[in-house]
PyMOL commands that place a pseudoatom at each C-alpha (Angstrom):
pseudoatom trace, name=CA, resn=MET, resi=1, chain=A, elem=C, hetatm=0, pos=[24.355, 12.857, 1.014]
pseudoatom trace, name=CA, resn=PRO, resi=2, chain=A, elem=C, hetatm=0, pos=[21.657, 11.286, -1.190]
pseudoatom trace, name=CA, resn=VAL, resi=3, chain=A, elem=C, hetatm=0, pos=[20.237, 7.935, -0.132]
pseudoatom trace, name=CA, resn=ASN, resi=4, chain=A, elem=C, hetatm=0, pos=[20.441, 4.966, -2.483]
pseudoatom trace, name=CA, resn=ALA, resi=5, chain=A, elem=C, hetatm=0, pos=[17.140, 3.340, -1.448]
pseudoatom trace, name=CA, resn=PRO, resi=6, chain=A, elem=C, hetatm=0, pos=[17.595, 0.107, -3.453]
pseudoatom trace, name=CA, resn=ALA, resi=7, chain=A, elem=C, hetatm=0, pos=[21.121, -0.469, -2.047]
pseudoatom trace, name=CA, resn=LEU, resi=8, chain=A, elem=C, hetatm=0, pos=[19.947, 0.329, 1.492]
pseudoatom trace, name=CA, resn=THR, resi=9, chain=A, elem=C, hetatm=0, pos=[17.064, -2.133, 1.144]
pseudoatom trace, name=CA, resn=GLU, resi=10, chain=A, elem=C, hetatm=0, pos=[19.308, -4.857, -0.321]
pseudoatom trace, name=CA, resn=GLU, resi=11, chain=A, elem=C, hetatm=0, pos=[21.774, -4.474, 2.563]
pseudoatom trace, name=CA, resn=PHE, resi=12, chain=A, elem=C, hetatm=0, pos=[18.982, -4.507, 5.162]
pseudoatom trace, name=CA, resn=LEU, resi=13, chain=A, elem=C, hetatm=0, pos=[17.527, -7.669, 3.631]
pseudoatom trace, name=CA, resn=ARG, resi=14, chain=A, elem=C, hetatm=0, pos=[20.990, -9.266, 3.454]
pseudoatom trace, name=CA, resn=LEU, resi=15, chain=A, elem=C, hetatm=0, pos=[21.415, -8.662, 7.176]
pseudoatom trace, name=CA, resn=LEU, resi=16, chain=A, elem=C, hetatm=0, pos=[18.048, -10.372, 7.710]
pseudoatom trace, name=CA, resn=GLY, resi=17, chain=A, elem=C, hetatm=0, pos=[19.250, -13.403, 5.736]
pseudoatom trace, name=CA, resn=PHE, resi=18, chain=A, elem=C, hetatm=0, pos=[17.597, -12.725, 2.360]
pseudoatom trace, name=CA, resn=ASP, resi=19, chain=A, elem=C, hetatm=0, pos=[19.570, -12.970, -0.862]
pseudoatom trace, name=CA, resn=ALA, resi=20, chain=A, elem=C, hetatm=0, pos=[17.647, -10.290, -2.762]
pseudoatom trace, name=CA, resn=THR, resi=21, chain=A, elem=C, hetatm=0, pos=[17.960, -7.859, -5.628]
pseudoatom trace, name=CA, resn=VAL, resi=22, chain=A, elem=C, hetatm=0, pos=[16.042, -4.583, -5.423]
pseudoatom trace, name=CA, resn=VAL, resi=23, chain=A, elem=C, hetatm=0, pos=[14.963, -2.651, -8.514]
pseudoatom trace, name=CA, resn=ALA, resi=24, chain=A, elem=C, hetatm=0, pos=[13.526, 0.886, -8.256]
pseudoatom trace, name=CA, resn=HIS, resi=25, chain=A, elem=C, hetatm=0, pos=[10.631, 2.164, -10.390]
pseudoatom trace, name=CA, resn=PRO, resi=26, chain=A, elem=C, hetatm=0, pos=[8.848, 5.565, -10.299]
pseudoatom trace, name=CA, resn=PHE, resi=27, chain=A, elem=C, hetatm=0, pos=[5.617, 5.197, -8.301]
pseudoatom trace, name=CA, resn=ASP, resi=28, chain=A, elem=C, hetatm=0, pos=[2.967, 7.835, -7.517]
pseudoatom trace, name=CA, resn=ASP, resi=29, chain=A, elem=C, hetatm=0, pos=[4.933, 10.525, -5.661]
pseudoatom trace, name=CA, resn=GLY, resi=30, chain=A, elem=C, hetatm=0, pos=[7.905, 8.302, -4.802]
pseudoatom trace, name=CA, resn=LEU, resi=31, chain=A, elem=C, hetatm=0, pos=[9.616, 5.036, -5.643]
pseudoatom trace, name=CA, resn=LEU, resi=32, chain=A, elem=C, hetatm=0, pos=[8.483, 1.444, -5.842]
pseudoatom trace, name=CA, resn=LEU, resi=33, chain=A, elem=C, hetatm=0, pos=[11.232, -0.883, -4.695]
pseudoatom trace, name=CA, resn=GLU, resi=34, chain=A, elem=C, hetatm=0, pos=[10.644, -4.270, -6.269]
pseudoatom trace, name=CA, resn=VAL, resi=35, chain=A, elem=C, hetatm=0, pos=[12.351, -7.003, -4.252]
pseudoatom trace, name=CA, resn=GLN, resi=36, chain=A, elem=C, hetatm=0, pos=[13.356, -10.082, -6.207]
pseudoatom trace, name=CA, resn=CYS, resi=37, chain=A, elem=C, hetatm=0, pos=[14.244, -13.060, -4.041]
pseudoatom trace, name=CA, resn=GLU, resi=38, chain=A, elem=C, hetatm=0, pos=[13.745, -16.815, -3.723]
pseudoatom trace, name=CA, resn=ASP, resi=39, chain=A, elem=C, hetatm=0, pos=[11.525, -16.690, -0.640]
pseudoatom trace, name=CA, resn=ALA, resi=40, chain=A, elem=C, hetatm=0, pos=[9.098, -13.846, -1.405]
pseudoatom trace, name=CA, resn=GLY, resi=41, chain=A, elem=C, hetatm=0, pos=[6.339, -15.482, 0.658]
pseudoatom trace, name=CA, resn=ARG, resi=42, chain=A, elem=C, hetatm=0, pos=[8.383, -15.236, 3.842]
pseudoatom trace, name=CA, resn=LEU, resi=43, chain=A, elem=C, hetatm=0, pos=[9.160, -11.607, 3.056]
pseudoatom trace, name=CA, resn=ILE, resi=44, chain=A, elem=C, hetatm=0, pos=[5.485, -10.810, 2.383]
pseudoatom trace, name=CA, resn=GLY, resi=45, chain=A, elem=C, hetatm=0, pos=[4.164, -12.488, 5.530]
pseudoatom trace, name=CA, resn=SER, resi=46, chain=A, elem=C, hetatm=0, pos=[0.543, -13.021, 6.490]
pseudoatom trace, name=CA, resn=GLN, resi=47, chain=A, elem=C, hetatm=0, pos=[-1.639, -10.509, 4.637]
pseudoatom trace, name=CA, resn=GLY, resi=48, chain=A, elem=C, hetatm=0, pos=[1.455, -8.484, 3.720]
pseudoatom trace, name=CA, resn=GLN, resi=49, chain=A, elem=C, hetatm=0, pos=[2.300, -7.615, 7.335]
pseudoatom trace, name=CA, resn=VAL, resi=50, chain=A, elem=C, hetatm=0, pos=[6.035, -8.327, 7.078]
pseudoatom trace, name=CA, resn=LEU, resi=51, chain=A, elem=C, hetatm=0, pos=[6.243, -6.382, 3.823]
pseudoatom trace, name=CA, resn=GLY, resi=52, chain=A, elem=C, hetatm=0, pos=[4.420, -3.469, 5.456]
pseudoatom trace, name=CA, resn=GLN, resi=53, chain=A, elem=C, hetatm=0, pos=[6.770, -3.426, 8.429]
pseudoatom trace, name=CA, resn=LEU, resi=54, chain=A, elem=C, hetatm=0, pos=[9.802, -3.636, 6.142]
pseudoatom trace, name=CA, resn=GLN, resi=55, chain=A, elem=C, hetatm=0, pos=[8.460, -0.683, 4.170]
pseudoatom trace, name=CA, resn=TYR, resi=56, chain=A, elem=C, hetatm=0, pos=[7.952, 1.295, 7.381]
pseudoatom trace, name=CA, resn=LEU, resi=57, chain=A, elem=C, hetatm=0, pos=[11.508, 0.598, 8.607]
pseudoatom trace, name=CA, resn=ILE, resi=58, chain=A, elem=C, hetatm=0, pos=[13.131, 1.411, 5.263]
pseudoatom trace, name=CA, resn=ASN, resi=59, chain=A, elem=C, hetatm=0, pos=[11.193, 4.681, 5.044]
pseudoatom trace, name=CA, resn=ARG, resi=60, chain=A, elem=C, hetatm=0, pos=[12.288, 5.602, 8.581]
pseudoatom trace, name=CA, resn=MET, resi=61, chain=A, elem=C, hetatm=0, pos=[15.942, 4.899, 7.767]
pseudoatom trace, name=CA, resn=ILE, resi=62, chain=A, elem=C, hetatm=0, pos=[15.717, 6.919, 4.552]
pseudoatom trace, name=CA, resn=TYR, resi=63, chain=A, elem=C, hetatm=0, pos=[14.027, 9.834, 6.347]
pseudoatom trace, name=CA, resn=GLN, resi=64, chain=A, elem=C, hetatm=0, pos=[16.749, 9.860, 9.033]
pseudoatom trace, name=CA, resn=ALA, resi=65, chain=A, elem=C, hetatm=0, pos=[19.418, 10.182, 6.340]
pseudoatom trace, name=CA, resn=ASP, resi=66, chain=A, elem=C, hetatm=0, pos=[17.501, 12.522, 3.997]
pseudoatom trace, name=CA, resn=PRO, resi=67, chain=A, elem=C, hetatm=0, pos=[14.177, 14.069, 5.120]
pseudoatom trace, name=CA, resn=ASP, resi=68, chain=A, elem=C, hetatm=0, pos=[13.524, 15.294, 1.550]
pseudoatom trace, name=CA, resn=HIS, resi=69, chain=A, elem=C, hetatm=0, pos=[13.798, 11.843, -0.051]
pseudoatom trace, name=CA, resn=PRO, resi=70, chain=A, elem=C, hetatm=0, pos=[10.495, 10.637, -1.552]
pseudoatom trace, name=CA, resn=LYS, resi=71, chain=A, elem=C, hetatm=0, pos=[8.683, 7.819, 0.248]
pseudoatom trace, name=CA, resn=VAL, resi=72, chain=A, elem=C, hetatm=0, pos=[9.170, 4.301, -0.997]
pseudoatom trace, name=CA, resn=ALA, resi=73, chain=A, elem=C, hetatm=0, pos=[6.710, 1.479, -1.443]
pseudoatom trace, name=CA, resn=ILE, resi=74, chain=A, elem=C, hetatm=0, pos=[8.129, -2.032, -1.306]
pseudoatom trace, name=CA, resn=ASP, resi=75, chain=A, elem=C, hetatm=0, pos=[6.792, -4.992, -3.277]
pseudoatom trace, name=CA, resn=ALA, resi=76, chain=A, elem=C, hetatm=0, pos=[7.882, -8.618, -3.382]
pseudoatom trace, name=CA, resn=GLY, resi=77, chain=A, elem=C, hetatm=0, pos=[6.652, -11.345, -5.666]
pseudoatom trace, name=CA, resn=GLY, resi=78, chain=A, elem=C, hetatm=0, pos=[4.159, -8.932, -7.247]
pseudoatom trace, name=CA, resn=TYR, resi=79, chain=A, elem=C, hetatm=0, pos=[2.104, -8.964, -4.018]
pseudoatom trace, name=CA, resn=ARG, resi=80, chain=A, elem=C, hetatm=0, pos=[1.342, -5.237, -3.850]
pseudoatom trace, name=CA, resn=THR, resi=81, chain=A, elem=C, hetatm=0, pos=[0.594, -5.091, -7.569]
pseudoatom trace, name=CA, resn=LYS, resi=82, chain=A, elem=C, hetatm=0, pos=[-1.911, -7.933, -7.211]
pseudoatom trace, name=CA, resn=ILE, resi=83, chain=A, elem=C, hetatm=0, pos=[-3.495, -6.332, -4.125]
pseudoatom trace, name=CA, resn=ARG, resi=84, chain=A, elem=C, hetatm=0, pos=[-3.715, -2.966, -5.935]
pseudoatom trace, name=CA, resn=GLU, resi=85, chain=A, elem=C, hetatm=0, pos=[-5.571, -4.564, -8.855]
pseudoatom trace, name=CA, resn=GLU, resi=86, chain=A, elem=C, hetatm=0, pos=[-7.954, -6.493, -6.563]
pseudoatom trace, name=CA, resn=LEU, resi=87, chain=A, elem=C, hetatm=0, pos=[-8.732, -3.477, -4.385]
pseudoatom trace, name=CA, resn=THR, resi=88, chain=A, elem=C, hetatm=0, pos=[-9.250, -1.198, -7.380]
pseudoatom trace, name=CA, resn=ALA, resi=89, chain=A, elem=C, hetatm=0, pos=[-11.749, -3.696, -8.824]
pseudoatom trace, name=CA, resn=ARG, resi=90, chain=A, elem=C, hetatm=0, pos=[-13.498, -3.986, -5.434]
pseudoatom trace, name=CA, resn=ALA, resi=91, chain=A, elem=C, hetatm=0, pos=[-13.649, -0.180, -5.102]
pseudoatom trace, name=CA, resn=ARG, resi=92, chain=A, elem=C, hetatm=0, pos=[-15.192, 0.201, -8.547]
pseudoatom trace, name=CA, resn=ALA, resi=93, chain=A, elem=C, hetatm=0, pos=[-17.772, -2.523, -7.842]
pseudoatom trace, name=CA, resn=ALA, resi=94, chain=A, elem=C, hetatm=0, pos=[-18.733, -0.846, -4.539]
pseudoatom trace, name=CA, resn=ALA, resi=95, chain=A, elem=C, hetatm=0, pos=[-18.965, 2.541, -6.281]
pseudoatom trace, name=CA, resn=GLU, resi=96, chain=A, elem=C, hetatm=0, pos=[-21.279, 1.006, -8.867]
pseudoatom trace, name=CA, resn=LYS, resi=97, chain=A, elem=C, hetatm=0, pos=[-23.572, -0.217, -6.037]
pseudoatom trace, name=CA, resn=VAL, resi=98, chain=A, elem=C, hetatm=0, pos=[-23.620, 3.294, -4.579]
pseudoatom trace, name=CA, resn=ARG, resi=99, chain=A, elem=C, hetatm=0, pos=[-24.530, 4.764, -7.972]
pseudoatom trace, name=CA, resn=ARG, resi=100, chain=A, elem=C, hetatm=0, pos=[-27.155, 2.119, -8.669]
pseudoatom trace, name=CA, resn=TRP, resi=101, chain=A, elem=C, hetatm=0, pos=[-28.923, 2.061, -5.275]
pseudoatom trace, name=CA, resn=GLY, resi=102, chain=A, elem=C, hetatm=0, pos=[-27.947, 5.407, -3.753]
pseudoatom trace, name=CA, resn=ASP, resi=103, chain=A, elem=C, hetatm=0, pos=[-27.089, 3.683, -0.466]
pseudoatom trace, name=CA, resn=VAL, resi=104, chain=A, elem=C, hetatm=0, pos=[-23.969, 3.808, 1.690]
pseudoatom trace, name=CA, resn=VAL, resi=105, chain=A, elem=C, hetatm=0, pos=[-21.636, 0.860, 1.128]
pseudoatom trace, name=CA, resn=GLU, resi=106, chain=A, elem=C, hetatm=0, pos=[-19.166, -0.172, 3.830]
pseudoatom trace, name=CA, resn=LEU, resi=107, chain=A, elem=C, hetatm=0, pos=[-16.019, -2.072, 2.899]
pseudoatom trace, name=CA, resn=GLU, resi=108, chain=A, elem=C, hetatm=0, pos=[-14.293, -4.408, 5.355]
pseudoatom trace, name=CA, resn=PRO, resi=109, chain=A, elem=C, hetatm=0, pos=[-11.605, -3.121, 7.756]
pseudoatom trace, name=CA, resn=MET, resi=110, chain=A, elem=C, hetatm=0, pos=[-8.277, -2.492, 6.015]
pseudoatom trace, name=CA, resn=ASN, resi=111, chain=A, elem=C, hetatm=0, pos=[-4.786, -1.332, 6.798]
pseudoatom trace, name=CA, resn=ALA, resi=112, chain=A, elem=C, hetatm=0, pos=[-3.594, 2.144, 5.790]
pseudoatom trace, name=CA, resn=PHE, resi=113, chain=A, elem=C, hetatm=0, pos=[-2.044, 1.046, 2.486]
pseudoatom trace, name=CA, resn=GLU, resi=114, chain=A, elem=C, hetatm=0, pos=[-5.232, -0.726, 1.383]
pseudoatom trace, name=CA, resn=ARG, resi=115, chain=A, elem=C, hetatm=0, pos=[-7.397, 2.276, 2.337]
pseudoatom trace, name=CA, resn=TYR, resi=116, chain=A, elem=C, hetatm=0, pos=[-5.045, 4.565, 0.412]
pseudoatom trace, name=CA, resn=LEU, resi=117, chain=A, elem=C, hetatm=0, pos=[-5.512, 2.410, -2.693]
pseudoatom trace, name=CA, resn=ILE, resi=118, chain=A, elem=C, hetatm=0, pos=[-9.324, 2.544, -2.380]
pseudoatom trace, name=CA, resn=HIS, resi=119, chain=A, elem=C, hetatm=0, pos=[-9.340, 6.330, -1.889]
pseudoatom trace, name=CA, resn=GLN, resi=120, chain=A, elem=C, hetatm=0, pos=[-6.965, 6.767, -4.857]
pseudoatom trace, name=CA, resn=ALA, resi=121, chain=A, elem=C, hetatm=0, pos=[-9.076, 4.524, -7.099]
pseudoatom trace, name=CA, resn=LEU, resi=122, chain=A, elem=C, hetatm=0, pos=[-12.191, 6.637, -6.476]
pseudoatom trace, name=CA, resn=LYS, resi=123, chain=A, elem=C, hetatm=0, pos=[-10.771, 10.140, -5.912]
pseudoatom trace, name=CA, resn=ASP, resi=124, chain=A, elem=C, hetatm=0, pos=[-11.771, 11.367, -9.374]
pseudoatom trace, name=CA, resn=ASP, resi=125, chain=A, elem=C, hetatm=0, pos=[-15.240, 9.758, -9.385]
pseudoatom trace, name=CA, resn=PRO, resi=126, chain=A, elem=C, hetatm=0, pos=[-17.718, 12.671, -9.424]
pseudoatom trace, name=CA, resn=THR, resi=127, chain=A, elem=C, hetatm=0, pos=[-20.600, 10.523, -8.083]
pseudoatom trace, name=CA, resn=VAL, resi=128, chain=A, elem=C, hetatm=0, pos=[-19.022, 8.811, -5.045]
pseudoatom trace, name=CA, resn=GLU, resi=129, chain=A, elem=C, hetatm=0, pos=[-17.128, 10.003, -1.985]
pseudoatom trace, name=CA, resn=THR, resi=130, chain=A, elem=C, hetatm=0, pos=[-15.079, 7.856, 0.401]
pseudoatom trace, name=CA, resn=HIS, resi=131, chain=A, elem=C, hetatm=0, pos=[-14.475, 8.201, 4.135]
pseudoatom trace, name=CA, resn=SER, resi=132, chain=A, elem=C, hetatm=0, pos=[-12.380, 6.117, 6.529]
pseudoatom trace, name=CA, resn=VAL, resi=133, chain=A, elem=C, hetatm=0, pos=[-14.078, 5.259, 9.818]
pseudoatom trace, name=CA, resn=GLU, resi=134, chain=A, elem=C, hetatm=0, pos=[-12.629, 3.577, 12.903]
pseudoatom trace, name=CA, resn=VAL, resi=135, chain=A, elem=C, hetatm=0, pos=[-13.600, -0.005, 13.647]
pseudoatom trace, name=CA, resn=GLU, resi=136, chain=A, elem=C, hetatm=0, pos=[-14.048, -0.568, 17.364]
pseudoatom trace, name=CA, resn=GLY, resi=137, chain=A, elem=C, hetatm=0, pos=[-11.653, -3.039, 18.936]
pseudoatom trace, name=CA, resn=THR, resi=138, chain=A, elem=C, hetatm=0, pos=[-9.102, -2.970, 16.085]
pseudoatom trace, name=CA, resn=SER, resi=139, chain=A, elem=C, hetatm=0, pos=[-6.353, -0.730, 14.790]
pseudoatom trace, name=CA, resn=LYS, resi=140, chain=A, elem=C, hetatm=0, pos=[-7.880, -0.905, 11.319]
pseudoatom trace, name=CA, resn=LYS, resi=141, chain=A, elem=C, hetatm=0, pos=[-10.434, 1.355, 9.690]
pseudoatom trace, name=CA, resn=ALA, resi=142, chain=A, elem=C, hetatm=0, pos=[-13.225, 0.621, 7.240]
pseudoatom trace, name=CA, resn=ILE, resi=143, chain=A, elem=C, hetatm=0, pos=[-14.187, 2.734, 4.246]
pseudoatom trace, name=CA, resn=LEU, resi=144, chain=A, elem=C, hetatm=0, pos=[-17.668, 4.097, 3.697]
pseudoatom trace, name=CA, resn=LEU, resi=145, chain=A, elem=C, hetatm=0, pos=[-18.707, 4.963, 0.158]
pseudoatom trace, name=CA, resn=ARG, resi=146, chain=A, elem=C, hetatm=0, pos=[-21.710, 7.215, -0.368]
pseudoatom trace, name=CA, resn=PRO, resi=147, chain=A, elem=C, hetatm=0, pos=[-23.201, 9.373, -3.083]
pseudoatom trace, name=CA, resn=ARG, resi=148, chain=A, elem=C, hetatm=0, pos=[-21.276, 12.627, -3.464]
pseudoatom trace, name=CA, resn=ARG, resi=149, chain=A, elem=C, hetatm=0, pos=[-23.201, 15.599, -2.137]
for i in range(1, 149): cmd.bond("trace and resi %d" % i, "trace and resi %d" % (i + 1))
show_as sticks, trace
zoom trace
């Protein structure tokens, strides 16, 4: 039986005490579930951690019901959209430094979603390549940008 991701997310949030409406939009290879609620800040959490965990749980529930369902990304209060724009601008600025000076540029440690956005922003740049590298003592990874060989 097909999964109704917006309805599933709304019900999950209702059980957590959020009065929310979820709207689905096509997004990359899946769906973007835009959560509209009064208390988006509480749903986002510090540096998007709550939103990230919610996204993980919803994707797990969807996969259990339908392994072929596309992955979902969850946004609240425009947080992920804002982060995407900021990270894309930061990626382009770092790529410009690599082109200008020919040196390796290292970006700060990021979570998987943030690294994905950086890699996506620069994947078609013929002059720069990106690599994720582990940062000792954390679960995060940094991104190295260098001239494409």
